C-alpha positions in Angstrom: 154.7 52.9 118.0 153.7 50.1 120.4 150.6 47.8 121.3 147.9 50.3 122.4 145.2 49.1 125.1 142.8 51.1 126.4 140.8 50.9 129.5 137.0 52.8 128.9 135.3 53.0 132.1 132.1 54.7 133.8 132.7 56.4 137.0 134.6 59.3 138.6 138.4 59.1 138.4 138.8 60.9 141.9 136.0 58.5 143.5 138.5 55.5 144.4 140.6 55.1 147.4 144.3 55.9 147.4 145.1 52.3 147.5 143.0 51.6 144.5 145.2 54.2 142.7 148.6 52.6 144.0 147.7 49.3 142.8 146.9 50.5 139.6 150.3 52.4 139.2 152.2 49.3 140.4 151.2 47.5 137.0 151.6 50.8 135.1 155.0 51.1 136.3 155.5 47.3 135.4 154.4 47.7 132.1 156.5 50.6 131.1 159.6 48.5 129.8 157.3 46.2 127.8 155.8 47.5 124.3 152.0 47.5 125.9 150.9 51.0 126.5 147.7 51.3 128.6 145.8 54.0 129.1 142.4 54.5 131.2 139.5 57.0 129.8 136.9 57.8 132.2 133.4 58.4 131.0 130.6 60.2 132.9 127.6 58.2 131.3 127.0 55.2 129.7 126.3 57.5 126.1 129.8 58.5 126.4 131.2 55.0 126.6 129.1 53.8 124.3 129.9 56.7 121.8 133.3 56.0 122.3 133.2 52.3 122.4 131.8 52.6 118.7 134.1 55.2 117.8 136.9 52.8 118.6 134.8 50.3 116.7 134.6 52.1 113.6 138.4 52.4 113.4 138.7 48.7 113.4 140.3 48.4 116.8 138.8 45.3 118.7 136.5 46.1 121.6 136.0 43.6 124.6 133.0 44.2 127.2 133.7 43.2 130.8 130.5 41.7 131.7 129.2 38.4 134.1 127.6 37.1 130.8 131.3 37.2 129.5 133.2 34.2 129.0 135.8 33.2 132.1 139.3 31.8 131.0 142.2 31.1 132.4 145.5 34.1 132.4 147.2 31.8 129.4 143.8 31.8 127.3 143.5 35.7 128.2 147.3 36.3 127.3 146.8 34.3 123.9 143.5 36.2 123.4 144.8 39.5 124.2 147.6 39.2 121.6 145.1 38.1 119.2 142.7 40.7 120.0 145.8 43.5 119.4 146.4 41.4 115.9 142.6 41.8 114.9 142.7 45.7 116.0 145.7 46.8 114.2 147.5 46.6 117.7 145.0 48.3 119.2 142.5 46.9 121.9 139.9 48.6 123.7 138.3 46.9 127.5 135.1 48.1 128.4 134.1 48.3 132.2 130.5 49.6 133.3 129.5 51.7 135.9 127.6 50.6 139.1 124.8 49.1 136.8 127.2 47.3 134.8 127.5 48.0 130.9 124.8 49.5 129.1 122.1 47.2 127.5 122.3 48.4 124.2 126.2 48.3 124.3 125.7 44.3 125.5 123.2 43.5 123.1 125.2 45.2 120.4 128.1 43.2 120.7 128.9 39.4 119.8 129.1 37.6 122.9 132.4 35.9 121.9 134.0 39.7 122.5 133.0 39.6 126.0 134.9 38.4 129.4 134.3 37.8 132.5 136.7 38.4 135.0 135.2 36.2 137.6 131.6 35.1 138.7 131.9 37.3 141.8 131.1 41.4 141.9 133.5 43.8 141.7 133.4 47.4 141.8 134.3 49.1 138.6 137.6 50.4 140.3 139.0 47.3 141.5 137.7 45.5 138.1 140.2 47.8 136.4 142.6 46.9 138.9 142.3 43.0 138.0 142.1 43.9 134.5 145.6 45.8 134.7 147.1 42.8 136.2 146.0 40.5 133.8 147.4 42.7 131.2 150.8 42.6 133.0 150.5 38.9 133.5 149.6 38.5 129.7 152.5 40.1 128.5 154.9 38.0 131.3 153.2 35.1 129.9 154.2 35.9 126.2 157.8 37.0 127.5 158.2 33.8 129.3 159.3 35.1 132.7 158.9 33.5 136.2 156.1 35.8 137.0 153.1 33.6 136.1 153.7 30.3 138.0 
């Protein structure tokens, strides 16, 4: 069994445009030869997201919130952090992305600020944030492997 990464997101799976799905599928395909298994779990409400994140935490999985209040980092630092988080979480890591209104306040307030990550100071749709995250997960694996993808 390899390393398992979950992306938990509030929104509708079919709410995006075709190019969003194609973009995500590109990185999903590129990750197939690695030992990283990335899955997306869609939640209809903030309450469902909070319940799922709490459940993952109770199983000692590392949970990281994507939030504008989180810390920004370089791709190299993200790569190091991601593999450290996987080690801490027993090869299990969960990223949470909020819906149109962002993450639920209760979830943000119950999380250590060190467990919050910002992809950018810009605002993105939750569907686009998922693609950016997926690309960074792939990039992190390539940095770890030492390939020429990350220059």
